[in-house]
N, C-alpha and C positions, 0 to 999 in steps of 0.2 A: 691319223688320217686328216685330210682337209676336204671340206666341201664348200662350194660357193654357188650362189644363184647368179647366173650370168644374165638372165632375162626372166620375166615372169614365167615360172614353170619349167625353166631350163637350168639344170644343175650340172656342175663338173665336180668330180670327186677323184681324189688321189690317195692311195694307200701305200705307205712305205714298204718296199720289198723286204721280206724277212729271210731271204735265202742266201745271205752271206756273200754278195758280190763285193768286189774290192772298192766299190764306190756306191754312194746312195742312188738307188733307183726306185721308181714308183710304178704301180699299176694304176692306170687311169680308166675311168668310165664316165659315161654321161647318162643323165636321166631327163626325159622330157615328159611333161604332164600336160595333156590337152584333151578336152572334151571327154573327161572321165576315163581316159586311157593313160597308161604309163608305159613308156618305151625306154628300155635300157640300150645304150650303145656300148657293147662289150659287157662282160659279166664278172671280170676278176677271177680269182682263184677260190676254190672251195675252202681253203685254209684261211681265207680272209672273211669268212662268214660273220665273226663277231663285229668286225669293222663295218662290213656292209650293212648289217642289222642296225648298228649305231647311226650310220648315215641315213638309213631309211627312217629311223625314229626321229632324227633331227629335222627331216623335211616332211614328216607326217604321212609316210606310206608304209605298207607291209609287203612282204614277199608275194602274197596273193594278189596284190594290186598290179603287179607287172603283167601286162597283157602281151607284150612283144619284146623280143630281144634281137637286136641286129649285131651280129658278130663280124667285126671288120676283117679278121683273118684267124687262122687256126692255131696260133700260139697258145700254149696252156694258160698263160696269165691273162688271156682274153676270153677263153671259152670254158674253162674248168668250172667256174661258178654257176654256169647256166643250169647245172644239174639241180640247183636249189629252187628253180622256178618252174615246177611241173605244169602249171596252168598256162605258161606263156608260149606263144608261137615263136619259134626260133628261125632266124634267117641268117645265112652266111654268104 
């Protein structure tokens, strides 16, 4: 995985797809931290939980810190991971 801070409190993350496509692909999501709230834009896949946890540890947050998730569309690689954030309000 790769994570980068684009601006203070704004992170981009990419996890390499493990599903055997014939070329490298990535699942991307974003994290925004402002005023004590944490928003995710897309949630990845549930099978990427170890990578998502490592990314969160790297930027100093936990799953329970995510207050809102904005899902950009209904593909499984964008929505499946939202199941892990039971405290978050989810928007699509």
